[in-house]
PASEBA-1860 file (N, C-alpha, C; in nm, 3 decimals):
! residues 297
1> XXXXXXXX> 0.109/4.919/0.338/0.025/4.801/0.358/-0.122/4.837/0.339 ~ -0.201/4.739/0.302/-0.341/4.762/0.272/-0.415/4.818/0.394 ~ -0.381/4.768/0.513/-0.450/4.816/0.633/-0.428/4.966/0.651 ~ -0.304/5.011/0.637/-0.274/5.153/0.655/-0.344/5.236/0.548 ~ -0.343/5.186/0.423/-0.406/5.259/0.314/-0.556/5.275/0.337 ~ -0.625/5.166/0.370/-0.770/5.174/0.392/-0.803/5.260/0.514 ~ -0.717/5.253/0.615/-0.739/5.333/0.736/-0.727/5.482/0.705 ~ -0.624/5.518/0.628/-0.605/5.659/0.593/-0.719/5.710/0.506
9> XXXXXXXX> -0.766/5.625/0.412/-0.879/5.666/0.329/-1.004/5.684/0.413 ~ -1.026/5.593/0.508/-1.143/5.605/0.596/-1.134/5.733/0.679 ~ -1.015/5.768/0.730/-0.999/5.892/0.807/-1.025/6.013/0.717 ~ -0.969/6.008/0.596/-0.992/6.120/0.503/-1.138/6.138/0.469 ~ -1.207/6.025/0.447/-1.349/6.033/0.415/-1.429/6.088/0.534 ~ -1.389/6.047/0.655/-1.458/6.098/0.774/-1.438/6.249/0.788 ~ -1.316/6.296/0.763/-1.289/6.440/0.771/-1.366/6.516/0.663 ~ -1.374/6.458/0.543/-1.451/6.522/0.437/-1.598/6.530/0.473
17> XXXXXXXX> -1.648/6.422/0.531/-1.791/6.421/0.572/-1.817/6.527/0.678 ~ -1.723/6.539/0.772/-1.740/6.638/0.881/-1.738/6.781/0.825 ~ -1.646/6.804/0.732/-1.639/6.938/0.672/-1.764/6.968/0.593 ~ -1.812/6.869/0.516/-1.933/6.891/0.436/-2.053/6.914/0.524 ~ -2.062/6.848/0.636/-2.175/6.866/0.728/-2.175/7.007/0.785 ~ -2.057/7.055/0.816/-2.051/7.191/0.870/-2.100/7.293/0.768 ~ -2.060/7.275/0.641/-2.103/7.367/0.537/-2.251/7.355/0.510 ~ -2.306/7.233/0.526/-2.450/7.215/0.510/-2.524/7.295/0.616
25> XXXXXXXX> -2.475/7.292/0.739/-2.539/7.364/0.849/-2.525/7.514/0.828 ~ -2.408/7.556/0.782/-2.383/7.699/0.768/-2.455/7.757/0.646 ~ -2.448/7.692/0.531/-2.498/7.750/0.406/-2.627/7.685/0.357 ~ -2.661/7.569/0.414/-2.782/7.497/0.374/-2.785/7.476/0.222 ~ -2.669/7.429/0.171/-2.655/7.404/0.027/-2.674/7.255/0.000 ~ -2.769/7.219/-0.089/-2.791/7.075/-0.118/-2.668/7.006/-0.176 ~ -2.582/7.082/-0.244/-2.463/7.022/-0.302/-2.371/6.967/-0.194 ~ -2.359/7.045/-0.085/-2.276/6.999/0.026/-2.341/6.877/0.096
33> XXXXXXXX> -2.471/6.870/0.093/-2.541/6.755/0.154/-2.508/6.627/0.077 ~ -2.509/6.639/-0.059/-2.476/6.521/-0.138/-2.329/6.482/-0.116 ~ -2.241/6.579/-0.105/-2.099/6.551/-0.080/-2.080/6.484/0.055 ~ -2.156/6.528/0.155/-2.145/6.467/0.288/-2.192/6.321/0.284 ~ -2.301/6.296/0.208/-2.349/6.158/0.198/-2.249/6.068/0.128 ~ -2.188/6.120/0.021/-2.089/6.039/-0.051/-1.966/6.012/0.036 ~ -1.921/6.116/0.109/-1.805/6.099/0.196/-1.836/5.998/0.307 ~ -1.959/5.999/0.358/-1.997/5.904/0.463/-1.996/5.761/0.409
41> XXXXXXXX> -2.049/5.744/0.288/-2.051/5.609/0.229/-1.909/5.557/0.206 ~ -1.823/5.644/0.153/-1.684/5.604/0.131/-1.616/5.573/0.263 ~ -1.640/5.654/0.361/-1.579/5.632/0.492/-1.622/5.501/0.554 ~ -1.752/5.470/0.546/-1.802/5.342/0.603/-1.742/5.223/0.529 ~ -1.735/5.235/0.395/-1.680/5.123/0.317/-1.534/5.094/0.355 ~ -1.454/5.198/0.359/-1.312/5.176/0.390/-1.290/5.146/0.537 ~ -1.382/5.187/0.622/-1.372/5.148/0.763/-1.396/4.999/0.780 ~ -1.495/4.948/0.707/-1.520/4.803/0.710/-1.404/4.726/0.650
49> XXXXXXXX> -1.344/4.783/0.542/-1.228/4.717/0.482/-1.111/4.715/0.580 ~ -1.099/4.821/0.658/-0.991/4.827/0.758/-1.013/4.723/0.868 ~ -1.138/4.710/0.913/-1.169/4.611/1.018/-1.146/4.469/0.965 ~ -1.176/4.450/0.837/-1.160/4.316/0.778/-1.014/4.272/0.777 ~ -0.922/4.371/0.781/-0.780/4.336/0.782/-0.740/4.265/0.912 ~ -0.823/4.274/1.014/-0.794/4.208/1.141/-0.836/4.061/1.141 ~ -0.894/4.016/1.031/-0.935/3.876/1.019/-0.865/3.814/0.899 ~ -0.830/3.690/0.912/-0.770/3.617/0.800/-0.832/3.478/0.794
57> XXXXXXXX> -0.846/3.427/0.674/-0.906/3.293/0.652/-0.797/3.199/0.606 ~ -0.778/3.090/0.681/-0.682/2.986/0.646/-0.760/2.871/0.579 ~ -0.728/2.836/0.454/-0.803/2.729/0.386/-0.785/2.594/0.457 ~ -0.875/2.501/0.426/-0.865/2.365/0.481/-0.736/2.299/0.431 ~ -0.672/2.225/0.521/-0.547/2.159/0.485/-0.427/2.252/0.486 ~ -0.439/2.369/0.549/-0.330/2.465/0.557/-0.316/2.518/0.699 ~ -0.203/2.578/0.727/-0.180/2.652/0.851/-0.121/2.786/0.813 ~ -0.134/2.884/0.905/-0.081/3.018/0.879/0.032/3.051/0.974
65> XXXXXXXX> 0.134/3.116/0.920/0.248/3.164/1.000/0.241/3.317/1.002 ~ 0.243/3.375/1.122/0.228/3.519/1.139/0.366/3.584/1.150 ~ 0.392/3.679/1.061/0.518/3.752/1.060/0.487/3.900/1.081 ~ 0.527/3.951/1.198/0.500/4.091/1.232/0.632/4.168/1.231 ~ 0.661/4.227/1.117/0.783/4.305/1.099/0.907/4.226/1.140 ~ 0.917/4.102/1.090/1.034/4.019/1.115/1.024/3.932/1.238 ~ 0.924/3.952/1.320/0.904/3.869/1.439/0.801/3.762/1.404 ~ 0.846/3.639/1.399/0.761/3.527/1.361/0.703/3.460/1.485
73> XXXXXXXX> 0.573/3.450/1.488/0.507/3.385/1.601/0.527/3.234/1.594 ~ 0.566/3.169/1.705/0.582/3.023/1.702/0.449/2.949/1.693 ~ 0.340/3.018/1.720/0.207/2.956/1.714/0.151/2.972/1.575 ~ 0.117/2.860/1.513/0.060/2.864/1.378/-0.092/2.878/1.387 ~ -0.150/2.938/1.285/-0.294/2.957/1.280/-0.360/2.835/1.216 ~ -0.464/2.781/1.278/-0.533/2.665/1.218/-0.625/2.708/1.105 ~ -0.682/2.608/1.035/-0.775/2.636/0.926/-0.901/2.703/0.981 ~ -0.953/2.799/0.904/-1.073/2.871/0.947/-1.046/3.020/0.956
81> XXXXXXXX> -1.137/3.092/1.025/-1.125/3.236/1.043/-1.044/3.264/1.171 ~ -0.942/3.349/1.159/-0.856/3.382/1.273/-0.842/3.533/1.284 ~ -0.834/3.580/1.409/-0.810/3.722/1.436/-0.660/3.744/1.447 ~ -0.607/3.839/1.370/-0.464/3.865/1.368/-0.440/4.015/1.375 ~ -0.316/4.048/1.401/-0.275/4.188/1.396/-0.286/4.238/1.252 ~ -0.360/4.345/1.228/-0.377/4.392/1.089/-0.246/4.428/1.020 ~ -0.144/4.463/1.097/-0.016/4.500/1.038/0.073/4.379/1.012 ~ 0.032/4.260/1.056/0.114/4.140/1.040/0.088/4.078/0.903
89> XXXXXXXX> 0.188/4.003/0.859/0.178/3.931/0.731/0.157/3.783/0.763 ~ 0.056/3.721/0.700/0.024/3.581/0.725/0.065/3.499/0.603 ~ 0.155/3.402/0.626/0.202/3.313/0.518/0.135/3.178/0.536 ~ 0.071/3.129/0.432/-0.004/3.003/0.440/0.082/2.888/0.388 ~ 0.083/2.777/0.465/0.157/2.656/0.429/0.059/2.539/0.422 ~ 0.074/2.458/0.318/-0.009/2.338/0.305/0.047/2.227/0.394 ~ -0.043/2.159/0.464/-0.004/2.042/0.544/-0.067/1.915/0.486 ~ -0.114/1.923/0.362/-0.172/1.807/0.296/-0.062/1.715/0.243
97> XXXXXXXX> -0.095/1.588/0.226/0.002/1.491/0.174/0.029/1.518/0.027 ~ 0.157/1.522/-0.007/0.199/1.545/-0.145/0.287/1.429/-0.190 ~ 0.307/1.420/-0.321/0.390/1.313/-0.377/0.506/1.374/-0.454 ~ 0.625/1.323/-0.425/0.745/1.361/-0.499/0.793/1.240/-0.577 ~ 0.799/1.252/-0.711/0.841/1.141/-0.796/0.983/1.166/-0.846 ~ 1.061/1.057/-0.848/1.199/1.067/-0.895/1.231/0.947/-0.984 ~ 1.296/0.973/-1.097/1.353/0.869/-1.184/1.503/0.891/-1.187 ~ 1.578/0.792/-1.139/1.722/0.811/-1.127/1.797/0.683/-1.159
105> XXXXXXXX> 1.923/0.699/-1.193/2.013/0.587/-1.216/2.103/0.572/-1.093 ~ 2.097/0.457/-1.029/2.176/0.433/-0.908/2.262/0.309/-0.926 ~ 2.360/0.292/-0.837/2.450/0.178/-0.842/2.415/0.079/-0.732 ~ 2.423/-0.050/-0.766/2.400/-0.155/-0.667/2.529/-0.184/-0.590 ~ 2.524/-0.280/-0.500/2.640/-0.313/-0.419/2.756/-0.364/-0.502 ~ 2.726/-0.438/-0.612/2.832/-0.489/-0.697/2.868/-0.393/-0.810 ~ 2.810/-0.272/-0.810/2.847/-0.171/-0.907/2.765/-0.170/-1.034 ~ 2.654/-0.242/-1.039/2.568/-0.243/-1.157/2.475/-0.122/-1.154
113> XXXXXXXX> 2.446/-0.068/-1.271/2.357/0.047/-1.283/2.212/0.001/-1.283 ~ 2.132/0.060/-1.197/1.992/0.023/-1.181/1.906/0.147/-1.203 ~ 1.800/0.131/-1.281/1.703/0.238/-1.299/1.599/0.232/-1.189 ~ 1.588/0.340/-1.113/1.500/0.341/-0.997/1.389/0.445/-1.016 ~ 1.265/0.400/-1.013/1.149/0.489/-1.016/1.083/0.480/-0.879 ~ 1.089/0.589/-0.805/1.044/0.587/-0.665/0.969/0.715/-0.633 ~ 0.876/0.705/-0.540/0.798/0.820/-0.496/0.815/0.838/-0.346 ~ 0.793/0.961/-0.301/0.793/0.990/-0.158/0.663/1.063/-0.125
121> XXXXXXXX> 0.585/1.005/-0.035/0.463/1.069/0.014/0.498/1.144/0.142 ~ 0.479/1.275/0.143/0.526/1.357/0.254/0.424/1.467/0.284 ~ 0.442/1.529/0.400/0.361/1.645/0.439/0.439/1.727/0.543 ~ 0.399/1.849/0.558/0.465/1.938/0.653/0.404/1.921/0.792 ~ 0.489/1.915/0.893/0.442/1.908/1.031/0.383/2.044/1.068 ~ 0.254/2.051/1.107/0.193/2.181/1.136/0.267/2.259/1.244 ~ 0.320/2.191/1.344/0.389/2.259/1.453/0.526/2.313/1.411 ~ 0.576/2.270/1.296/0.708/2.313/1.250/0.701/2.416/1.138
129> XXXXXXXX> 0.581/2.460/1.103/0.566/2.551/0.990/0.641/2.683/1.014 ~ 0.631/2.736/1.136/0.700/2.862/1.165/0.851/2.845/1.157 ~ 0.902/2.733/1.207/1.047/2.710/1.202/1.094/2.691/1.058 ~ 1.013/2.623/0.976/1.047/2.607/0.834/1.054/2.742/0.765 ~ 0.959/2.830/0.795/0.958/2.964/0.735/1.081/3.044/0.776 ~ 1.125/3.026/0.900/1.239/3.102/0.951/1.373/3.049/0.900 ~ 1.385/2.917/0.884/1.515/2.857/0.856/1.538/2.819/0.710 ~ 1.434/2.814/0.630/1.448/2.774/0.489/1.407/2.892/0.401
137> XXXXXXXX> 1.490/2.924/0.307/1.467/3.041/0.222/1.333/3.030/0.150 ~ 1.249/3.128/0.174/1.118/3.132/0.110/1.023/3.023/0.156 ~ 1.065/2.944/0.254/0.981/2.834/0.300/0.967/2.722/0.199 ~ 1.052/2.723/0.094/1.043/2.623/-0.012/1.123/2.498/0.030 ~ 1.069/2.424/0.124/1.141/2.309/0.178/1.148/2.193/0.080 ~ 1.053/2.184/-0.014/1.057/2.074/-0.112/1.183/2.081/-0.199 ~ 1.208/2.199/-0.258/1.320/2.213/-0.349/1.454/2.220/-0.276 ~ 1.455/2.284/-0.160/1.582/2.310/-0.092/1.626/2.193/-0.006
145> XXXXXXXX> 1.534/2.125/0.058/1.569/2.019/0.154/1.529/1.881/0.104 ~ 1.401/1.864/0.070/1.348/1.730/0.046/1.407/1.664/-0.078 ~ 1.402/1.731/-0.192/1.448/1.669/-0.316/1.594/1.627/-0.311 ~ 1.688/1.714/-0.271/1.828/1.671/-0.267/1.852/1.555/-0.171 ~ 1.789/1.560/-0.054/1.807/1.452/0.043/1.744/1.322/-0.005 ~ 1.631/1.331/-0.073/1.564/1.212/-0.125/1.653/1.141/-0.226 ~ 1.714/1.216/-0.317/1.802/1.157/-0.416/1.927/1.096/-0.350 ~ 1.985/1.170/-0.256/2.106/1.122/-0.190/2.081/0.994/-0.111
153> XXXXXXXX> 1.972/0.992/-0.035/1.939/0.874/0.046/1.908/0.754/-0.043 ~ 1.835/0.776/-0.152/1.800/0.665/-0.241/1.926/0.601/-0.299 ~ 2.022/0.682/-0.340/2.147/0.628/-0.395/2.228/0.555/-0.287 ~ 2.234/0.613/-0.168/2.315/0.552/-0.062/2.256/0.418/-0.017 ~ 2.126/0.412/0.000/2.063/0.289/0.050/2.068/0.180/-0.058 ~ 2.046/0.216/-0.184/2.048/0.116/-0.292/2.187/0.056/-0.306 ~ 2.291/0.132/-0.277/2.427/0.083/-0.289/2.459/-0.028/-0.190 ~ 2.373/-0.050/-0.090/2.395/-0.156/0.007/2.321/-0.285/-0.027
161> XXXXXXXX> 2.253/-0.288/-0.143/2.175/-0.404/-0.185/2.238/-0.467/-0.310 ~ 2.233/-0.602/-0.314/2.271/-0.673/-0.435/2.163/-0.651/-0.542 ~ 2.206/-0.635/-0.666/2.111/-0.611/-0.774/2.015/-0.728/-0.790 ~ 2.065/-0.851/-0.776/1.979/-0.969/-0.791/1.873/-0.976/-0.683 ~ 1.904/-0.922/-0.563/1.807/-0.925/-0.454/1.687/-0.836/-0.484 ~ 1.707/-0.731/-0.564/1.597/-0.639/-0.595/1.498/-0.698/-0.692 ~ 1.528/-0.817/-0.745/1.436/-0.886/-0.836/1.325/-0.956/-0.758 ~ 1.347/-0.972/-0.629/1.252/-1.045/-0.545/1.188/-0.949/-0.445
169> XXXXXXXX> 1.143/-1.005/-0.333/1.074/-0.925/-0.231/1.167/-0.830/-0.158 ~ 1.297/-0.835/-0.184/1.390/-0.744/-0.119/1.363/-0.599/-0.158 ~ 1.297/-0.577/-0.268/1.269/-0.439/-0.309/1.179/-0.371/-0.208 ~ 1.093/-0.448/-0.139/1.009/-0.389/-0.035/1.095/-0.341/0.082 ~ 1.195/-0.419/0.116/1.285/-0.377/0.224/1.366/-0.255/0.183 ~ 1.400/-0.245/0.054/1.470/-0.128/0.004/1.386/-0.002/0.026 ~ 1.257/-0.009/-0.010/1.169/0.105/0.012/1.157/0.143/0.159 ~ 1.148/0.042/0.246/1.138/0.069/0.389/1.265/0.134/0.442
177> XXXXXXXX> 1.381/0.087/0.397/1.507/0.146/0.443/1.522/0.290/0.396 ~ 1.480/0.318/0.273/1.485/0.456/0.223/1.394/0.546/0.306 ~ 1.275/0.498/0.338/1.182/0.578/0.419/1.240/0.607/0.557 ~ 1.297/0.505/0.622/1.352/0.525/0.756/1.468/0.625/0.755 ~ 1.559/0.610/0.659/1.675/0.699/0.653/1.633/0.841/0.616 ~ 1.540/0.854/0.522/1.495/0.987/0.483/1.419/1.055/0.597 ~ 1.338/0.980/0.668/1.265/1.035/0.783/1.361/1.084/0.890 ~ 1.468/1.010/0.910/1.566/1.050/1.013/1.633/1.183/0.977
185> XXXXXXXX> 1.657/1.205/0.848/1.728/1.326/0.806/1.637/1.447/0.799 ~ 1.523/1.434/0.730/1.437/1.551/0.709/1.335/1.569/0.820 ~ 1.318/1.468/0.906/1.223/1.483/1.015/1.259/1.597/1.108 ~ 1.388/1.619/1.126/1.433/1.728/1.212/1.403/1.865/1.152 ~ 1.376/1.869/1.021/1.343/1.996/0.955/1.192/2.017/0.944 ~ 1.113/1.931/1.009/0.969/1.948/1.010/0.895/1.882/0.896 ~ 0.961/1.789/0.826/0.899/1.719/0.713/0.867/1.576/0.755 ~ 0.744/1.535/0.739/0.701/1.400/0.775/0.696/1.314/0.649
193> XXXXXXXX> 0.770/1.203/0.649/0.769/1.108/0.536/0.673/0.995/0.570 ~ 0.567/0.981/0.493/0.467/0.877/0.519/0.509/0.742/0.460 ~ 0.560/0.743/0.338/0.606/0.620/0.274/0.689/0.656/0.152 ~ 0.767/0.558/0.106/0.847/0.575/-0.016/0.827/0.453/-0.106 ~ 0.714/0.442/-0.171/0.687/0.323/-0.255/0.773/0.321/-0.380 ~ 0.820/0.200/-0.414/0.895/0.180/-0.538/0.798/0.154/-0.652 ~ 0.803/0.234/-0.756/0.716/0.213/-0.871/0.777/0.113/-0.968 ~ 0.909/0.116/-0.982/0.974/0.022/-1.073/1.124/0.018/-1.043
201> XXXXXXXX> 1.181/-0.101/-1.060/1.325/-0.120/-1.048/1.374/-0.181/-1.178 ~ 1.452/-0.107/-1.254/1.502/-0.153/-1.383/1.641/-0.213/-1.371 ~ 1.651/-0.347/-1.378/1.780/-0.416/-1.369/1.842/-0.429/-1.508 ~ 1.974/-0.446/-1.516/2.039/-0.471/-1.646/1.980/-0.594/-1.713 ~ 1.969/-0.589/-1.848/1.905/-0.698/-1.921/1.978/-0.830/-1.904 ~ 2.114/-0.827/-1.899/2.189/-0.951/-1.881/2.159/-1.015/-1.747 ~ 2.149/-0.931/-1.643/2.119/-0.985/-1.510/1.977/-1.039/-1.504 ~ 1.884/-0.970/-1.568/1.745/-1.017/-1.569/1.733/-1.152/-1.638
209> XXXXXXXX> 1.800/-1.169/-1.752/1.796/-1.298/-1.823/1.858/-1.409/-1.739 ~ 1.970/-1.379/-1.673/2.036/-1.481/-1.590/1.946/-1.523/-1.474 ~ 1.879/-1.426/-1.412/1.790/-1.458/-1.300/1.672/-1.541/-1.348 ~ 1.615/-1.504/-1.464/1.501/-1.578/-1.516/1.540/-1.721/-1.554 ~ 1.660/-1.740/-1.611/1.707/-1.874/-1.643/1.724/-1.957/-1.517 ~ 1.780/-1.897/-1.414/1.797/-1.968/-1.288/1.663/-2.007/-1.228 ~ 1.566/-1.918/-1.237/1.433/-1.949/-1.184/1.367/-2.062/-1.263 ~ 1.385/-2.060/-1.396/1.329/-2.168/-1.477/1.395/-2.302/-1.443
217> XXXXXXXX> 1.529/-2.300/-1.421/1.599/-2.423/-1.384/1.551/-2.474/-1.248 ~ 1.531/-2.381/-1.155/1.482/-2.421/-1.022/1.342/-2.480/-1.032 ~ 1.258/-2.420/-1.113/1.123/-2.472/-1.130/1.123/-2.610/-1.194 ~ 1.211/-2.633/-1.294/1.221/-2.763/-1.358/1.272/-2.868/-1.260 ~ 1.370/-2.828/-1.177/1.423/-2.920/-1.076/1.315/-2.958/-0.975 ~ 1.235/-2.861/-0.934/1.127/-2.889/-0.841/1.021/-2.979/-0.905 ~ 0.996/-2.958/-1.035/0.897/-3.041/-1.105/0.944/-3.186/-1.112 ~ 1.074/-3.208/-1.147/1.128/-3.344/-1.154/1.129/-3.409/-1.015
225> XXXXXXXX> 1.160/-3.330/-0.916/1.158/-3.386/-0.779/1.018/-3.429/-0.741 ~ 0.918/-3.351/-0.784/0.779/-3.388/-0.755/0.741/-3.517/-0.828 ~ 0.784/-3.528/-0.955/0.752/-3.650/-1.032/0.816/-3.772/-0.969 ~ 0.945/-3.762/-0.929/1.013/-3.875/-0.866/0.946/-3.913/-0.735 ~ 0.907/-3.816/-0.659/0.838/-3.844/-0.532/0.706/-3.914/-0.557 ~ 0.634/-3.867/-0.660/0.505/-3.929/-0.693/0.523/-4.074/-0.739 ~ 0.626/-4.100/-0.824/0.651/-4.236/-0.871/0.692/-4.328/-0.756 ~ 0.772/-4.275/-0.665/0.812/-4.355/-0.550/0.693/-4.390/-0.463
233> XXXXXXXX> 0.603/-4.295/-0.445/0.483/-4.322/-0.366/0.395/-4.425/-0.435 ~ 0.386/-4.420/-0.570/0.307/-4.517/-0.643/0.368/-4.657/-0.633 ~ 0.502/-4.664/-0.641/0.569/-4.794/-0.625/0.547/-4.851/-0.486 ~ 0.555/-4.767/-0.386/0.528/-4.811/-0.248/0.385/-4.860/-0.234 ~ 0.293/-4.792/-0.300/0.152/-4.834/-0.293/0.132/-4.971/-0.354 ~ 0.192/-4.992/-0.473/0.177/-5.121/-0.539/0.244/-5.232/-0.458 ~ 0.358/-5.200/-0.398/0.428/-5.300/-0.316/0.342/-5.339/-0.195 ~ 0.280/-5.241/-0.134/0.194/-5.270/-0.019/0.072/-5.348/-0.061
241> XXXXXXXX> 0.014/-5.311/-0.180/-0.103/-5.383/-0.230/-0.069/-5.529/-0.260 ~ 0.048/-5.555/-0.325/0.089/-5.692/-0.356/0.114/-5.772/-0.229 ~ 0.174/-5.707/-0.131/0.200/-5.777/-0.005/0.068/-5.814/0.063 ~ -0.031/-5.726/0.052/-0.161/-5.756/0.112/-0.228/-5.874/0.043 ~ -0.220/-5.879/-0.091/-0.280/-5.992/-0.164/-0.211/-6.123/-0.127 ~ -0.077/-6.118/-0.118/-0.003/-6.239/-0.083/-0.040/-6.287/0.057 ~ -0.051/-6.194/0.150/-0.089/-6.232/0.287/-0.229/-6.291/0.289 ~ -0.320/-6.233/0.207/-0.455/-6.286/0.202/-0.456/-6.430/0.149
249> XXXXXXXX> -0.379/-6.454/0.043/-0.374/-6.589/-0.014/-0.317/-6.690/0.085 ~ -0.216/-6.646/0.161/-0.158/-6.737/0.261/-0.262/-6.771/0.368 ~ -0.337/-6.671/0.409/-0.438/-6.698/0.514/-0.546/-6.791/0.463 ~ -0.592/-6.769/0.337/-0.697/-6.853/0.280/-0.647/-6.996/0.262 ~ -0.523/-7.010/0.209/-0.468/-7.144/0.186/-0.449/-7.220/0.316 ~ -0.410/-7.147/0.420/-0.390/-7.214/0.549/-0.521/-7.262/0.609 ~ -0.633/-7.196/0.574/-0.762/-7.234/0.633/-0.835/-7.343/0.556 ~ -0.787/-7.387/0.437/-0.852/-7.492/0.358/-0.789/-7.628/0.390
257> XXXXXXXX> -0.876/-7.725/0.428/-0.828/-7.861/0.459/-0.901/-7.964/0.371 ~ -0.853/-8.090/0.371/-0.914/-8.196/0.290/-1.054/-8.226/0.338 ~ -1.073/-8.226/0.468/-1.204/-8.255/0.523/-1.306/-8.146/0.486 ~ -1.258/-8.016/0.486/-1.348/-7.906/0.453/-1.393/-7.915/0.308 ~ -1.301/-7.949/0.219/-1.337/-7.962/0.078/-1.437/-8.076/0.057 ~ -1.416/-8.190/0.128/-1.507/-8.303/0.112/-1.646/-8.266/0.163 ~ -1.651/-8.195/0.275/-1.780/-8.157/0.332/-1.854/-8.060/0.240 ~ -1.781/-7.961/0.183/-1.843/-7.866/0.089/-1.896/-7.939/-0.035
265> XXXXXXXX> -1.824/-8.048/-0.079/-1.870/-8.125/-0.193/-2.000/-8.198/-0.164 ~ -2.012/-8.251/-0.044/-2.135/-8.321/-0.006/-2.251/-8.223/-0.003 ~ -2.228/-8.101/0.052/-2.336/-8.002/0.058/-2.381/-7.962/-0.082 ~ -2.284/-7.943/-0.171/-2.320/-7.905/-0.308/-2.397/-8.017/-0.377 ~ -2.360/-8.144/-0.351/-2.429/-8.258/-0.413/-2.573/-8.266/-0.367 ~ -2.594/-8.241/-0.238/-2.729/-8.245/-0.184/-2.818/-8.138/-0.248 ~ -2.761/-8.020/-0.267/-2.841/-7.912/-0.325/-2.875/-7.940/-0.470 ~ -2.779/-7.997/-0.544/-2.806/-8.029/-0.684/-2.907/-8.142/-0.699
273> XXXXXXXX> -2.892/-8.240/-0.610/-2.985/-8.355/-0.617/-3.126/-8.315/-0.584 ~ -3.140/-8.211/-0.497/-3.275/-8.167/-0.456/-3.337/-8.072/-0.556 ~ -3.264/-8.029/-0.656/-3.319/-7.934/-0.753/-3.411/-8.008/-0.851 ~ -3.495/-7.935/-0.924/-3.592/-7.990/-1.017/-3.534/-8.020/-1.154 ~ -3.413/-7.990/-1.177/-3.351/-8.014/-1.307/-3.333/-8.165/-1.329 ~ -3.348/-8.208/-1.454/-3.324/-8.349/-1.488/-3.176/-8.378/-1.486 ~ -3.137/-8.485/-1.421/-2.996/-8.515/-1.405/-2.976/-8.664/-1.378 ~ -2.854/-8.710/-1.390/-2.818/-8.849/-1.359/-2.712/-8.845/-1.252
281> XXXXXXXX> -2.735/-8.908/-1.141/-2.642/-8.909/-1.028/-2.577/-9.048/-1.022 ~ -2.444/-9.050/-1.034/-2.369/-9.176/-1.022/-2.299/-9.172/-0.887 ~ -2.343/-9.257/-0.794/-2.293/-9.255/-0.658/-2.164/-9.336/-0.650 ~ -2.064/-9.278/-0.583/-1.939/-9.346/-0.556/-1.844/-9.350/-0.671 ~ -1.873/-9.279/-0.779/-1.785/-9.285/-0.895/-1.681/-9.175/-0.894 ~ -1.708/-9.066/-0.823/-1.615/-8.953/-0.824/-1.498/-8.974/-0.731 ~ -1.405/-8.878/-0.734/-1.288/-8.882/-0.646/-1.334/-8.872/-0.503 ~ -1.270/-8.948/-0.417/-1.301/-8.953/-0.274/-1.443/-9.001/-0.250
289> XXXXXXXX> -1.504/-9.075/-0.344/-1.635/-9.134/-0.326/-1.750/-9.037/-0.343 ~ -1.724/-8.912/-0.390/-1.831/-8.816/-0.411/-1.905/-8.852/-0.538 ~ -2.035/-8.830/-0.545/-2.114/-8.866/-0.663/-2.082/-8.776/-0.782 ~ -2.103/-8.830/-0.902/-2.089/-8.753/-1.024/-2.229/-8.723/-1.076 ~ -2.256/-8.593/-1.104/-2.387/-8.550/-1.146/-2.379/-8.512/-1.292 ~ -2.459/-8.577/-1.375/-2.460/-8.550/-1.518/-2.592/-8.484/-1.557 ~ -2.585/-8.375/-1.629/-2.706/-8.305/-1.679/-2.759/-8.380/-1.799 ~ -2.884/-8.425/-1.796/-2.942/-8.503/-1.905/-2.963/-8.420/-2.029
297> X> -2.965/-8.284/-2.014/-2.978/-8.199/-2.130/-2.852/-8.196/-2.212
END
């Protein structure tokens, strides 16, 4: 290991420096003085390198798992500078959100083949990193656990849905069901599933055409129903308007009497007779004794 190597070199350099110093004192030879200085510099350099082995830097978005000769510490190292046993091996795991994309052919409830394009947004649980390292070969949980389970769950959940239902908002429920089932299975292995968005659902062309025809027929039926409702409302409006006019005429006719008409005729005659226009008034010649007014023009 690097720690042992740098430590041994530092010890060797220290011994060389000590030997050279003794010869400098005994023989007062400048050559031994230069050798002592070089040995001291080498010793200091490798001593610092040895001390540096006691520190490890965990990048942002990662955690460290400490393995000391097969003994794995359950405590993970957070991001930043950490003090560790120089003889231990530190394995870094990313806890950032990643995306797994899958394109697969699955069967619907009625046995139709559906093209499914789906993603899984996932991340590693920081507290489970040590257990993942211990229980999964090489800590490669994506290839060994997540991918196979993601494909299996997607096929199983899709098989419980009608193909026609996936043409509508049911596809959102499909994604939610896949997320819940996948989280239940891989959550115990320290994998957190954030979401499983559906990018595309490819239905058979015959089914797509049939669904679109049905939707067009439904839309046409709704349009005709709207037109009939509008025409009925217009007929009701005209019927109410005609009834109102008839009621008005009945009220007006009931309020007109022979005496009222004769009185209105007298008032009109008085106004015409008082005007400055040239006219001829024949008294008593009209119906009911009302005067007849002739314009001389």
